[in-house]
N, C-alpha and C positions, 0 to 999 in steps of 0.2 A: 548547513552537514554539507560535508563533501561527497560527490559521487562520483569525480574524477574523468566529466569531460560535459563542457559546454554545449548542447543537444539543443539540434535547432531540427525544422521539418519544411522538408521540400514542397513546394505548391506547385502538382505537373498540369495542365491546365490540356486537354485533350480537342484535335477541331481534323481536318486534314484539306485538301487543295481545292478540294471541287469548285470552292465560290470565289479560287482567288485568291493573287493577293493582295491588293483592297484589307480582304476579310481579313484574311489573317493576320495585315496589321494591328487592325482593330480588334483581334481578339488576344495579340500580346499585350496590348494598349491594356485592354480594361483588366486586364489579369496584374498584371503589372502595379496596378491603383489600386487594387485589392489587397495584395501584398505589403504594397505602403501604408494603407488604413489598416488592416487586419495590427501591424504591426506597433503605429501608430494609436491605436485602440487604447493601450493601455490594458486590457481587458484581459492579454494571453500570454499567460508565464516564459512561454521561451519563445522566438525567433524563425519567422517562415522568410524560407531561401526563394525566390524566386526563381523557376526554371524555366527556357524557352518550349514552346508551342510544339506536343510531342503530335506528329502527323503521320509518322511510320514506322513498321514493325518495327527495322531496325535503332531507330533513333527511339519510342520507348527502351527498346531489351534493355541498349547503351548505358537508358538513365536507371532504370532499377537497378543494373549489377552496379554503378558505379554510386548507388543509397547504396548501396552494401558493404562496398567496399569503404564510403566513411561512416567511418568515427563519429565521428559528432553527427553524423543522420541517425535522426531518432523515429522516425516515420516520413509515411508519403498522402500528401492531402490530395486527391485526385479531384479531380472538375473539369466535364463533358462541357465547352463551352459553345461547340457546334456542337453536329452529327459526327462522330466520331467511329466508322467502322469496327465494332467488339473481335474480331480475326485476327486485327493487326497487336491486339493487347496479351492473347494467350501467351504469348512467348514469355516476355516480359515478367507478367503475372506467376509462371508458372516459378520462374527464377526468384523471384525478389521473396525477402523472408524476414522482411522485420514489418512492425504494423501499419495499417492502412483504412484512410479516414476516406469516403467517398463523403464529396460535399455537393450536399445535389441544390443549387443555386443562381442565381442567372446574375446577372453584374445590373440589369436595369430593378426594383422593386416591382415600377406601377407600368402595365401595357401605355403607350404614347399612342394614345386611342388619337387622337388629331392626325398625328402623324408617319402612324403603322405603313406599313408597306412589304412588298414580296423583302424586299431585300432586309426590313428589320428582321424578318420575318429567319431566312436561311441564314442570317447575322449571328439570332441570338436565341436559338433552341433549345436549350440545355433542359427541359420537357421531353425533350425528341430522346435527345443523345443521350442522360446519363440512365434513362430508360436501357439501353443501348448497352450500354456497357455494362452497368449493374446486371441485367442479364449474363452476361460474361462472366462475371464475378460468382455467380451464383451456383454458375454450370459447375465449375470449376471444380466448386467447397470451400471456395478460400476463406476467412475468415476474415472482417472491414468491418468496420462501424460506418452507419450511415448518419446523415445529421443534417434536416433538409429544412432549408429559411434563407434569408435572404442576410446576404454575408456581413450586412454593414448594421443585423439586429444587436444586441449587445443580449439577448436573450442565445441566439445562435455560436455568438462568439464565447461565449458562458462553458456552453455548451462542446466548443469545439479547446477551450481552453480545459476543462476537462479530459475531456480523452487526450489529450496532452500526457497531462501527469496519467494516467491511465498506461499511453506508451511508454514513458520512461522507466514507469516500472517495469512493464514487459521487457526495456531493453537491459536495464542493472538489476533482474533478478542473474540472468546470465553469469552475473557480478558477485551474486552473495555466498561467501562462505562460514560455515558454521563452526565453533570451534564449540566438541563439546566435554565441560570436563566431568570425567568416570559418564560413566551410562545411566539409560534409563532405569525408573525406581521398580525396582523388582515389582513382579503381577501387576504392575499397571499398563493396560489395552492399550491405552486410547491415545500413549504419548510416543507408543511405536510407530512404525511404519517401514515403507522400501527406501534404503537411501539410495538406490542404486537407480532405482526408477524414480526418487526426487528429484535427482544430476540429468534423468535424461526428459521429464515432462519441464523442469523448470530452470535447469542449470545451474541450481544450487549441490555444492561441496559439503559435503558434512565428514566431519574429522574427526575421530577421540584421543586424550592426551591426557594422561596422567594427570594427578590431581600436585602432585609433588613435581611437577618437571612446571611449574605458571608457581607453586607455592616457590620455587627458588627464586625467580623472579620478584614476587613481594620481600620477602626475603633481603635480597640485595639494595630492597629502593633505602637511601640514603633516610640520614633522620632530619638533615637540611630540609629535602622535596619534603618530606611528609610534615616539619613542620609549615612549611608556607602553606602546604595544598591547604591543613587542620589549620591555619590563621585566617584562609582565602570561608572557610567553612562558617568560622567563626564570627566571618562579616557579614558571609549575608544569612546566616540560617537565625533561626531561637534556639540555644541551647533550654533544653523542659525539662530541668534537673531531675525533679519531681524527687527533692528528702537526699540525693547521690550526694557523695564527695566530690564538690567543680572536678579537682586534680584525678582523683580513679575516674569519674565519668572523663572527664579530658583522653587520658589513655584509652579506652574503649574507644573513643572517634578515632586517636592515632593509630588504630592498626586497620581499619576502614580503608583511611588514608593509604597507604603502603599498600591493602588490596586494590585498589583503584589504579593507582601507577602504578604497579605490576601485573598487573590485566591487562591493560591497555596499552604497556609495553610490548606483552607478547602477544597480542592482538593484531597491529601493527606489523613487528617485526614479520610475524608471518600472515601479514594480507587476509584477517577476520577481520566479519561487520557485524556478527552478531552470536552470543556463545548462551552457553549451557552449564548449566550447575545443579548439585543432589544434593541436598543433606543428607541424604548418609553414606557419601562417602570424598569429606573435609582434606584427609590428610593431617600433612602438617600447617593448614591454616587454622588463629586462633579463633576464628568465626566464620560464622558462619556468610559471603559474601553480602551483604542490605544495603547501607546509604549505598558503598562501589559499584552496583551492578544499577541504582534508581543514578547517579551520577551519569554512569557510561549511555544504559538510553537513550537520558536527557542529551548526548552527543550524538544521537542514533546511531548507537547501538541495537544491535534486536535480543531481545533474553526470551528465553524458556524456562520455565525453571524444572528439577527433576527429569533432566533430558529429556524436554520436550524439544525438541527442535526444529523439528514444523511452525511452531508457536513462534519462535526467538527466528527464521525466517521472515517469516507472516508478518512481524514486529517493525524487525529493518526493512522490507519492501514499502509497508505502510508509511515509514517516517521516510523514504523515500521519495514516494509518492504525493505527500504530505507537504515536503521542503516547500519554504517560502512560498505557502501559503498568504495572505492579508488574514491580519487579524488571527491569527494561529491557533485553536484551543490543545490543541493537545494530540498527543500520542501512545499508547502505552498498551502492555500485559498487566492482563486481568485473568482472575480467576472467580469463580463463580463462587459462592459460601454458604450463604445462609437465606432466607426469605421473611417478609415479613407479607401475611397473610390477611392482616385485618381490612376486612372489603373498601374497596373504596381508594387504598394507598397501597398497595399492594407495589411490591419489588425486591426485585433482588438485591442483597448489600454485597459490591464485590470486593475483593483487597489482596495481599496473597499475605505467606509469613511477614514478608518484608518489603520484597520488590517491585511496586510500581512506580512507574515515572510522575517523575514532577514540572515533566511542562502542561498537567496535567490540573495542577492544584489550582485551587482559588485562595487566592489568600495567601495566610505569612504559612513557610516553609518550617519547620522545627526540627530538630534531632533529637531520638530518644534513649537510650538506653534501659535496656527491657530483658527478661530470663526469655527466651526461646528453648524449651520444650524439644524440638528436633534440634537435629546437629549433635550432643556432648561436647558441645564448646563455651566459650565465657558469651559472657551477652552482650551480642551482635549490636550496634547502632545502626540508625533507621531515620530514613527521613516520615516525617509522616505530618498530614495535611487532610481535607477533603477536596475532592473534586469540582467543578466546573458544572453550574447547569446549561441544561443543551441536548440540541440532539446529535447524533451518536453513530454508527455502526458498530458491529463485532460482532469478528468474523470468527470461524474456526477452520482449518481441514483436518481433513480423517484420510485416514487409508481404509478404503471398502476389502481392499487385498486385491480386487480385480483394477480397482479406479480410483484416484484421487477425489475427493469428492469437496466445496467447497461451500458451509455454513453462512448466510449473507441476512444478520439480524440488526434492524433497524430499530432501536433505543431510545427511551426518553428520560434523561441524567435529570436526578434531583434533588433538592436535598433534604438531607436527609431529617424526622419528621424530629428528632429530639438528640442533643450532645452523647454523646458515645467515651465518656471521660477515662470505662478503665481499659478499652480499645488501644492497640500502642501499633497500631500500621494507619497506610493512606489505606483510603475506600473512596467508591464512591457506591452513590445505590442509585438504580437504573429500571426501569421500566418496561422488558421486551414489549412492542409492537404486532400483534393486535394491545394484544391485554399480558398480562401473567400467566394466563392461563394458557387461552393459546403456541402464545411466545414457545413457554416453557413445552408444552405438551409435542410441539414440531420438531422445537430444536431434541429431545428427545427422538422424537421415531426418523428421524432423520441421521442420529450417529453422533451429534455435535459432542464435546471434547468440556470437559470443567473451564479447558484454561481457553484465553480467548487471547487477538490482537482486534485492540479495538480504537479508534478513532474519532477524535472527533468532526476531523477533516476530510473526510475522503466521503463520498455514498456507494449505497446499491449500488446502481449503477458502474460507477468505479470499478467497485472490484466484482462486479461480475464481469463486465470486459475486460477485465483480466485474466480470469476466470475462460472466457473464451475465449480469449490469441491464445491462453497455454494448451488447450486445449481439454479441457475439464470439466467436469458438471457443477453446474453451478447452483444454489437449491435458495430462494429472496423467503424468508419469513418478516412481512411489514402490515400495514393498517388493513392489505385488503386479504390476508389471508386466515383460508378455512380449512380445519382438520378432513373437511370430508375434500378438499380439491387439493391439499394438499396429501395427502394420503396417496390421490390416481398419480398426482406428479410424481412422486416417486417410484410408486409404478410404470408408469410412458418411459421411465431415465434408466431405470432398472433393462426393458427390454432393448430400449434404445440403444444403449450400451455395451448391451449383450454382444450384440450384433455392426453396427458399428464400429 
């Protein structure tokens, strides 16, 4: 999936000249080795770039401003090898505007018991220097990620890799542009929101277009292009006719091919990365976009139904953050539909009218053409499948009027107990942590929406780090959640954000 940039992360080591040139030479040597080994580890999704040791106010400020200006720099990793007086960092930190990681580590893993002397102590005092630096970042109220441990530990490298994906999400957030086809579903509250405030907070641009302006692009798609894409569909997916005439079935599929090509051309020409539609305003379109939207999501576009631009942007954001994850299992738009309340088998059936991303599919993906009561159009073609099993994270970004809140729920996706032969849409079945009762009650108390941006490939920590970088509230629903604790957390947050 294209993001437009080959992101890198700068590695900035702090020290000072108190101990002489020989010490500074070793500081530079150590930090170079660390950067080389981190890049060779195979654990990091992006390259780390070594920068000369920072020892003065002027050099720190210059380096941070160069990081601001360098488009491919997605963040700075800082580490105090020795003692770096924190007042030297103030101006640079004040002017720095990108994600910041404080890696609290040291070059050596073990104390060299037989040879340690004061020279070694003076040269290797991260436990000392990182505390000085950490104090000033805290005093200045600057959001950053702190990771503690030895830099060559695979678990620590995994945490750095995780933060890198969040940092890229922060950087790419300001490049997300959502194309709204028509408006929000009438009388629905949770899909509404302050689009100006969203641009201020997240950098998102949310623009509306009349449906028929996009429909003109669909009508202009050539028969040859439609035929070629339909051939691709027929090669890739199983056609589930269920008694329909094959030629009549194919005509419905062709409509979706035209919508996919026309919509994608419109999105590309106007540089949008996410789209919302509304079944109540389809204009000249012959079908509600179904298969077409599913395919666009598979290509990396965000989507939200019924005008839900917040979820569309979050789906795009989460697809960016998950891009390139090894053995990725997928990211999609979803909607809570119905419960299974049988004791021991509790869960929520997730689906939508049509639009679920096939990246999450387990096994074969088919195409069905079935009636749709909403939209007042001909039967739309859609991809049908069941989702993979495994752990995932469901998120809901809501507008509370005075602030945004990101609700983050760890969920366990399971196979459905029985087939659902009459359900003509893609679906998933999950149980929210810690269990359905507590998870659903907490979600409702927090004001969570019925639409979610879901991923198998991201963690609650990553999503919470993104929210922190954006300066918004985040609440977690996970294995440790209790209703009493969660209610108190919501009350505390209310006070904090009222006066912060």
